[in-house]
N, C-alpha and C positions, 0 to 999 in steps of 0.2 A: 415417149414423152423422155428426149434428154434431162440427165440430172448435171450436165453441165454447168458450169457459172454458177452453180447454187452453194451456200458458203457450206462449209463442215464443218459441221458442230461439234467439237471437245468436251468432255467428261474433264471437272475437274472437284476436286473436295469442297469447294464452296457450293458448288449444283445440289454436294449429297443431302438427302434428308438426314434429320437427326437420327433416325436408325441405324441409319447407314454407317453413319460416325461412329456411334455404339458402338458398331459392331467391328470395326476397325481399328477401332482405339482398345478391344475385349481380345482382336486376334494379336492385336501388339502386345498386349499382358502376359495373353497365353504363350506365344515364341517365347519372347523375353523369362518368363521362371519356367518355362523348359530347359532355356540352354543352362542358365544357374544350375538347377538341379540337377542338370546333365553334368556340367559342372565337376559339382562338389559330390556329386556318384563316382565318376572318376578318380581324384582324390581320394575317397573314402576308400577307394576298390587297393588301389593304389599301396595307400600307407596298410593295410590291411594285408595286402601280398607280400610287402618290405617285412612287416613285424612276423608273418608265416615262415619267411623262409630264414630271420633271423630265429627264429625260434628252434627251426630242425636243425640248423648249426650247431646251436649250442646243445639241442637235445638228442642226437646223434651219435650214433657211436662212431669210436675213430681212431684207429687201431695202429700202430707201429712200434717198430724194434727197440725196446728201451734198454739196450743194455746188451750184456755177456755176462755170465758167472762161469769160471775157469778154477781147476784143482787138480793137480796133480796125482796121479796114479806111479802109486808103486811097489815095486818086490820087495814083499818086508821080508824073505829068506834070504834071497841075494842085495838088499838092500841099498835098493839102486831103485831110481826114476826113470818107467819105460816112455809113458805118454802126457799128455794133457787133452785133458777132456773141457770142451769149450762149448758152454749152454745158452739159447737165446732168447730172448728172454721179451714177451711180448706183452704191451697193455692196452687195453682200452680206456682210454682216457673222456669217452665220450659219458654222457647221464643216460645211454639206454644200451641192453645187451645186443649182441650181435646175431647173425639168422647166416647158416649154410655159409661158413667160415670156414676158408681153408687155406694155407699156409703150406711153400715148397722150399726149402734151403739148399743150395747148390755150396762147395766148398772146393775152394783149388789154391795149387801153390806153383809159381810160377819164377824165375833167375830173372826176371824183367818185369819194370809195373807195368800193370794192365792196361793195354791198347789202347789207342782214341776208340779203335774200331769195333772193338767186343760188344758184343751181343746179348752176354749174360743167357748161356742154354740154360734149360733144366739140367743140371745133371743127375749121378747117381743114381738112387733111386725115385725112378717118376709117382709113384704112388703116393697122395693128395693125402696131407695130415689132415683129418676134421674137428674145426674145434669151435669150440663155445669160451664167448667171453661176457662175464656179466659186467655193471657200469663199471670203471676204478681197478677196473681187477687185472693182476699178471699174472704170464701162463710160460713156463718152460717148456723147450719142444725137446725133444729127443739131442742127447748128447755130440759133439763132434771132439771124437777121439783123433786127436793129433800126436806123433811117433814127439819124442820129446829131440829127436835132434834135430825134425824141423824145424824146433820153438829154436834149438840151438842156433841153428843157422837162419835165423828169421833176426836173432837176436847179432847177430853178427854179422849183418848186412847181406848177406850171398842168398840169401830169398825171399820172395814176396811172400803173405799169406794172405789169404783173399775169401770172405766169407760173404754170399749176398742171397736174395729170394724177393720172392711176393709173400702178398696176405689180400685176399681174395674175398670179400663178404659184405651181406646186406644187412640193413639198418630196418627199425620198425615204425620210423617215422616220413613221412615225405612220400608216403607210395611204395616202400624199400626197395629203394634204388638201389644198384650195386656199387661196391665202392674198390678200387685195388690199391694197395700201396706198395712201394717196390722200394729195396733197402740194397744197399754193400758198405760193406767198409774192410776196411785189413789192417793188419796187425802191424799198430805203427812204431811200438818200442815194447822192447821185453827187457822189466826190472827184476833184480832179482838171478841169482842162478838156478837158471832149467837143471842145471843136475845133480844139485844139493837136495838132497831127501829131507832133510829138516828145515832147510834158507826155502824163506817164503819169498813168492812170485809174483807179481802183477802183472797183465797182457794188458795194453795198453791201446784204443782201437781211433781209427780218423777214417772219414767219408773216403769213400769214391770220389772221383769229378763227377760221375756221371751212376745214375739207378737209383737216386734218392730221392723219391716224387708220392705224390700223390691224387689221384682223381685224373682230371685233364691236364694236371703238370706233367706224367707221363706221356704226355700224346709229342710234348717240345722238348723229349731227348733222346 
């Protein structure tokens, strides 16, 4: 028997039994509550994640070059200045200690300013200096001994003298992430008489155009 011509009956909410109506309402409420709970959970997770990142940023170790200590070396018998020692000072300004920290310091002199395409190679002794820096601690590295004539030439603007290098270390928060700090400074001014045995002398340093960065910033230089 053909069903052609017979009216098609469609279901609507009016045809629902009370039980079906309550089931639909209950299902809608469950969906609504679940959506609200999911949004609330996501916002809570996002806030917690942000707080954790802020905590790690404020608590982790952060190591940088914090200046230089300089002193003249004299030959007391000849009453003559023979050289100048420049000692880099590194500081951990973070709230936690470093792990597996190593430092390399290079230095060179040139008659011209540091070139734009200079690639900052590791010069001199390639042995990595192991370090440990407690929170807010400073530590000096080995002294760089510079002939006093070189300092005099820098003072007379016939030579430029640069000190550069890097610091690699890990922290104890955030899963022990690896960090990198690069630095480069040149002697910009010599105050006082380098040759004077009793005369005070001060070296002033200025940052190089490049190679002063930390972590991901160093990828852009």
